[in-house]
N, C-alpha and C positions, 0 to 999 in steps of 0.2 A: 646280567649286564655283561657285555663282550669287553674283554681287555686283552691288549696284545702283551706278549711276553717273549723273552728270548727262548730259543729251541737250538739244540745242537743238531748237526747235520745228520747223525745216525737216526735220531728220533724223528726228524722231518722226513727222511727217507722211509722210514717205517709207516709213518702215517700216509705217505703218498702210495706206498705199496698196497695198503689196506683200502684206500678209498678213491684214488684216481680212475677215472673212467677209461682212459685210453693211453696212459703213459706209465712207464715204470720210472723208478727214482733216477735222478741225473747222477753223472760220475763225479760231479764237484759243485761247488757254489762259492760264492763271495761271502754270503750271509743268508740266514733263514730267520723268519719270525712266525711265531704261532699266535693265534687268537684263541682264547679259552672263555668259557661260560662256567663261572665259579672256578672249580679245579679241573675241569675236563677240557682238554685241547679239542677244539672243534674244527680247526683248519690250520693250514700252513702255507706260507709263501716262500719260494726258494728263488734267489736272485743270483745271477752270475754274469760272466762275460757274454757278449752277444755272439750267437751262433753264426751270424752272417758277418764275415770278415770285413766288409765294407763299413759296418758299424762299430767294429772293435778298435776305437780310436783313443782309448784311455779315459774318456769322459762320458761314456755310455755304458749302461748295464741293461740286462734283460731278465724279466721274470721268466724263469725257465720252468717253474711249476707254481700253480696256485690250486689248492686242493681244499675242500671243506667236507664235512659230513652232511651238508645240506642245511645247516643252521642258517637262519634268515640274517641277512646283512654281514656274514662273515667274511665272504669274498671281497665285497667293497672296502671293508675295514682293512683287509690284508693288503689290497692294491694300494690304498691310501698310505698305509704303514711303510710299504716298500719304497714308495717315492720319498716319504719323509726321510727315512734313513739314508737312501742313496743321495739325496740333496745335501743332508747333513755331512756326508763324507766327500762332498765336493763334486759329485757327478752332475752332469748338466742335462742328461736325457736318460729315460728309462723306456724301454720298449717291450712289447709282449705280442703274442700271436694267439687267435682263437680260430677254431674251425669256423667256416663261413656259416654253417648252420646254427651256431651259437650267437645269441643276440648282442652279447656284450653289455648287459644291463648293470653288472656289478662294476664294470670298467667305467661306463658313463656316469655312474652314480659317485665314483671316486674322482671324476674330473678328467679322465683320459680321453683323448681324441682318436677316432678311426682314421688312419691315413689312406690306406687302399688295400686291395686284395692281391695276394701273391698268386703265382701260376701254380704253386704246388709242385709236387714231384718227389722223386726219391734221390737220395745222395748215393745209391748204388751205381758204380761205374765199372767197366771191365778191369780197369787197373787197381780199383779198390773196392772189391765187392762187399756189399753189406746186406743184411736181412732187416727189412723194415718191420718194426714192431709197433708202429704207430700210424696213424692216418696220414696219407701222403697227398691229400686233396688240397684244393685252395684253402688258404687262411687269410684272415683279416690281420692286418698290421695295425697296432695301436701304440700310441706314444704318450708321454707326460714329459714336458720340457720345462726347464727353468725359464722364467721370463727375463 
């Protein structure tokens, strides 16, 4: 039976490092939650401030990583737990992004709504050069909002 449990940032980062398909661990977070099957952690969700400045209004958070080892229902349990925790802290909105080729089954199962597809692209600019280490194509924006 899957159960959520606390997890410290460094342990969540290590899980992401070992299991995430296309992202490295984030630089920071507000909180992380693990899901375990018996005593084995099978997934983590990491929640932080929104990357998009227009969403960073003090009442919105973003799921910056959701990563599992493939255990059935682990991702949807993590997405639901992330919203429950954010809402309990007074946040009104939680957002996340998926690659357009990802169907979002776990998000839908947890009650999230797809809003639209982003244009995609790189954050690299001549005045602030960056090396992209993640997919830069279109993404689907998802949200969960307080009613």
